N, C-alpha and C positions, 0 to 999 in steps of 0.2 A: 312153534311161534317164532318164525323169522323177526332176529333184533337186528340194530345196527351197531356197529363197534367201531366208535369215533375216536379220533386222534385227540389225546387228553391235552387240556395244558400243561407245558414242560416246563417253567419257570414264571415269573413275574413280568420278565420284559422278553419271552417270549412265543411268537405270535405262529410259527408256521413249523413243521418237521419233513425231512425226510425218510422214505421207507427205504430201509438200509437192505434188510431181508426177511422174507417173511419165512418163521422157522416152523408153519404148520401147513399144510396145502388144504384145498377144497377135499371134503371126504372124510376127514380125519377129525379127530374126539377130542376136544380140549376140554383139560379141567378148568375150573375156577382157580385163578391167580398164575395155571401155567404161562410161561412165556411163550408169547403168539408174533411176536414181530421183533425186529428191531429197529428203534428209532435214532436219526443222529440227525443233531440241531447244533448249534455253534457252543453251545453249554459240553455236552453230553451225547456221549451214544450208550443208548440203555435200551434193555429187551423189555416190551411194553408187555404186563401182564392181561391174560383175557380177562377180562371183567364178570362173564358168563362162564357158566359150563354146557357143552353143548357140540354141535356139530360144524364146525367150518363150512359154510355152502359156498360162498362166495366173495373174490380177492376184489373188489373196487379200486383200489391205486394199485399200480405195479410197482416193484422194487424201480428206485431210480427218483420216481416223482415227490416232487415237494407240494406240500398239502395246506393249507390255515387249520390252526388247533380246532377241534370241533367237526372237522369234516369227515362223514363216514367213510371207513377205509375198510368194511368187510362187511359179510352177513352171516349170520349164525341161525342154527335151528335150536333150540334151546329146551325141547321135547327131551324127557328122558329116552323116548326109543325116536332117533331121528329117522324119518323118512329115506330107507335106502336106496330106493327108485331114482328119488328126487336129486338125492346127493350126487349120485353116480352121474347122471344124465348133466347135472352141473359143470362135473370134473371134464367129464365127455365133451361139453360144448368148449372147454378149454376156458373159462368165464376169469379164469386166474390170470392169464396172460395179455385179457383184453384190455384197453387202457379206461381209465374211471368214465369219461365222457360217452363212451359205447353202453354201459353197466344200467341197463333198468332193473332197479329192486321192487320186488312186492312193495316193500316199505314205502320207498320213495315215490310209488304208483299211487298208494293210499293217499299221500298226503303232497301232490305236486305243487311246487313253489311259484309264487306269482310272480309277475317280473320284475315288483319289486323287491322280492326274496331273491330273485337270483342276480339282481345287478348289485346285492348289498356287499359294498366292498371292505374286504378285511383291510387292519391298519398296514401290511406290509404293502398290499397293492396299492393303497393310495398314499404309500411315501414314493414308492417307484412313481406312480405317474407325477407325482409334485417333484421329481430329480427330473423328468424330461417333461414336463412343463405342458403335459396333456390334459386339459380339462376332464373334468371327471364325468360331464356330461355324453363326450364320446365313448368312453366304455360302456355306458348303456346300452351301446348297438352292438357289442361285441359279442358273441356265443361263446362261451367259456367252456373250459375242459372240465372244469371244476365240478364236484357234486351238484346236482340238478344247475347245471347250466354255471355255475357261481364262475368267476372272472378270477385267474389264478395269477399267479408273478408272471409264469413263463407264457402265459396269453400276453400281457402288458409286454413282454421283452418282444415275443415274434409282432407285435403291432409298431410296435416303434421300427422294427429291422423293416416292415411293410411300408410304413410313413415314409423312410428316407428314401426307399426306393422309387415311391412316387412323387416325392419331390428332392428331387435332388437338392436343390439351394436350402432347405428348410436349416432353419439354424439349431434348430433343438439337438440336442447333444452332440454337438461335431467332434469327428476324428481329426485330431490333429497330425500333418505329416509326420512327424515326430512317432505317432502311436499305430502308423500303417506296417504290417509286418514288411522288411526288408528279405532279400534272399539269405538263406538259411537261418531265417528267424523261426522259433517253434511257439508256438501258444499253445500255452498248460491251462487244459481244462480248470475250473475251479473245483476244489472239494466241497460240500456242502458247508462244512467248516468256514473254509476261506473265504466264501459267500458271503455267510450270516454274519462273520466278522468285519468285513467289508459293511456291510447294509449298517450295522449297528453301531458303527464307528462312523460314519459319515453321519447316521441321524445324531450321535451325539454331538459333533461340529457343529449340525446346523440348528440344532435346539437349543444349545450351553453355548454360555456366554463363557469361555474358558478363562481362567484367570489364573495368575502362576506365582509362587512363593518358593524360595529357596534354603536350606541354611547349611552349614558347615557344621559337622561334627565329629568332635576330636575322643576317637576310639580308643586309645591307647590303652587307657587302664581296662579296657573290656577284654581287648585282644590278647593283656597280657595275661589277665586271667583265666580266659579260657584256653589259653597254650598250654596254660599249668595242671589245670583241670579236665581238659576234654576227654583223656581215656578215661577216668573215673567216672565223669561224668556219663559215658557210654556205656559204662559196666552195670550203671545205676538205673538209664533211661532204658537201656537194651536197644538204642537208635542213636547216631550221632547227635549232638547240640550244636545245630547252625545258629548261626550268625542273625539268620532269619527268623528264628525263635524269638530272643531279644529284642528285635525289632517290633515284631508283631506284641508279644507284650508291652513294650512301650506305648507302643501306638494305640492298643485297647485302652490302655489307661489313661492316655489322652483323650481319647473321643469321648469319656466316661466324664472328663472336667470338660468338654466342648461338646457338648450336647448337638448346636446346628453343625457338625463336621459330620454328625453321625445324622443325616435327614435326606427329606426327599422335596423337590418341589412339586409341588401342587398348585393348580391355578386358584382354589381357592384358600389356598394358605401353604404353608411349612412342615411337612410332616416329622415329628421326632421321633427317634425309634427309640422303642425302650431295652429293647434288646444290641449289643454289639455285637454282630456276622462278622467276621473278615473274610472278606475275598482273598483267597492268594492264589496271582497269577502262576501255572505252570507250564511252562514252554515246550509243547510236542511237535513233531518234525511237519504237520501243515498247518501251525495255531499256536496261538493261544488260547488255555481253560484256564478258567477261575471255578478252582474248588473253594467250599467255605468251612471256617473254623467257627462255631455256633457256641454264643456265649464266652468269648474270646476273654472277656475281662475279668473272667470268673476260674479261669485255669491258670498253672503255675506256666512256668517257664518249660520243665519239662513235659509236661500234659501236652503242651501246644509243639512243642517239640516231636511227639511219638504222631500227633495228629498230621502234622505237615509230612514224617516219611509215610506214612498209611496213605493219605490221599496221594501223594508223589507216585506212590507205587500203581494205586489203581486207576489213576492217571495214564500213567505210561502204558498197564497192561490192559487198556478199553474198558475197565470195571467199574466207573465210578457210577453212582446211582444219582436219580433225582434230587433223594434228600443231601447228597453232597454237594451240590451245585446251587440249591435253592436258597433264599433268604439273605443272601449277601447285601450290607448295610453301609460298606466301604471295603475297599479292595488297596491291598499292597501288591504292586510290581516290583520283583527283583532283577530289573538290569545288569545290576552290579556281577553277578555271577560270568556274565557274557565279558565282563570288559569296561561295560560303559562306566565314561563318569560323571554326566552331567545329563539328565532324561527328566522330560516332561510329556508324561503319559495322556492318554486322552480318555476321559473319566466315562465310567459305565452307565449306558442311561439309566436313571431311577434312583442314583447316586449323587452324593453333595458334593463327591472329592475324591482322588485317587493318589495313593502315594507312591514315590519310587526309590528304592534305597540302592545308592551305585556303589561301586567298588572301593572299596576299602584300598587307598594307596597311602604309600609313603611320602611325606613331603617335608621340605621343611618352613618352618613355621617361627613366628615370634612367640614366647612366652618369656613372660619376667623379663623382659627387656633383651634377652639371648634369642640367639635360633637354635633351635631343637628339632629332632628328626621325630616326627608323630603320624600316627597313623590314623589318618584323615579321608570322611565320607560328606557326601553331598546328599539331601533331602530334597526333593522333588515334589510340590504339591501344587497340584492341578486341581482348581476350586468351583465351582458354578457360582459365579455372581452374583445371580440372584437371591440367592441363598444366604451368602454371610460375606464380607468383606476381608481386604488383604488384612490388616488389623486382626481380625480373629485367624487368620492362615498364619500370620506370623508367628502370634501367641502359643497357636496348638504345634507347628513347629518348633520352638523353644522347646514345651511341655516335654515332646520327644527327645529331644537332645538332651535335655540337663536330666531324662532318666536313664539315658544311656552312658552320659560321661560322669555318672555319680559316683565317688569315690567306693569304695570297699574294700574290704581286709583282704590280704591275700589267699587268706584260708577259710574265708567264706563260703557256705553251701550253696548249691546254685539256690537253693530255697528263698535264699535273703535277697537275691536279683528283687 
């Protein structure tokens, strides 16, 4: 029996994925849950397990192509004894190297899409059309390269380029003189991660009315406490207990006190999340990826430190799984590790706010009518003004500030934070 293998949903706000590498080829037998293909998204590179046991007969989407979730990407014969002749013929025909638009699968033939189905547009395509001011009615006349003739993101970009050539004076998405490559300039091709980040951040700024709040935090006592005990804590935890672990713990507790900060906007109301799952920004060579600490409010600083270390290593090695990047309800980004002292990040779509923790720097400040040298940092909160107002934002920041500045005995245990 021939069945379609479809690209799964890869996260709450991820609507497409790029085929990175096929790990099996036509004619090979695949066990259920055995790694079949590497998928690249803005969140994670993940090896997708096969949903069936059988023989891979056709690859419908070649490596490097980006398709919406739900798109058939391969065909498998799930009979116990696959037809060797049919499989060999498929492999000899080279269907694995043919573009999806030229592949006609038996399954697709049985239920050929109607015109309405063919022109159904994914959220990614609709957003791209909106960016370039293309009426959706124009896209209905395109012959898409996706499964069943579905219009893809690449089809829209190709159409935009054709549109420019046909109407040189068109005001749609003009290229300014400063953007035109000059002598010696180099155009660096976007990676799937970079392109996805660009699309999602553009979506955030288009759809979310950003507002901002900043607070100054005196971390002198926390710095002294950590300096005195960090080696002891490293032995106890097995990892370096960074300041980020303290920031995450204080933030998780503040989110419990201010549930509207741990929320999402919906047209029919505001969704308050029951769980507190902290997305933690991790910088990679070609972009930023957000890994998630689930139920962060229920974990100690030591547990958070261990999880941060594990997620960081997995991200740098390219081993993050889907569960590592899904379910975030609030995000913390830490530009302070690179020296930033004042940051206003862009909100992750689907969340109410994002917190930036900047560098800890020594500054001369006034304390008790005297000038003192203290360890100071800024907390920068970007928030969705539809969900809550500035008063809530500053009260939330004050809660985090008070938690980080709270006095503690010099010999207090890490668990006492």
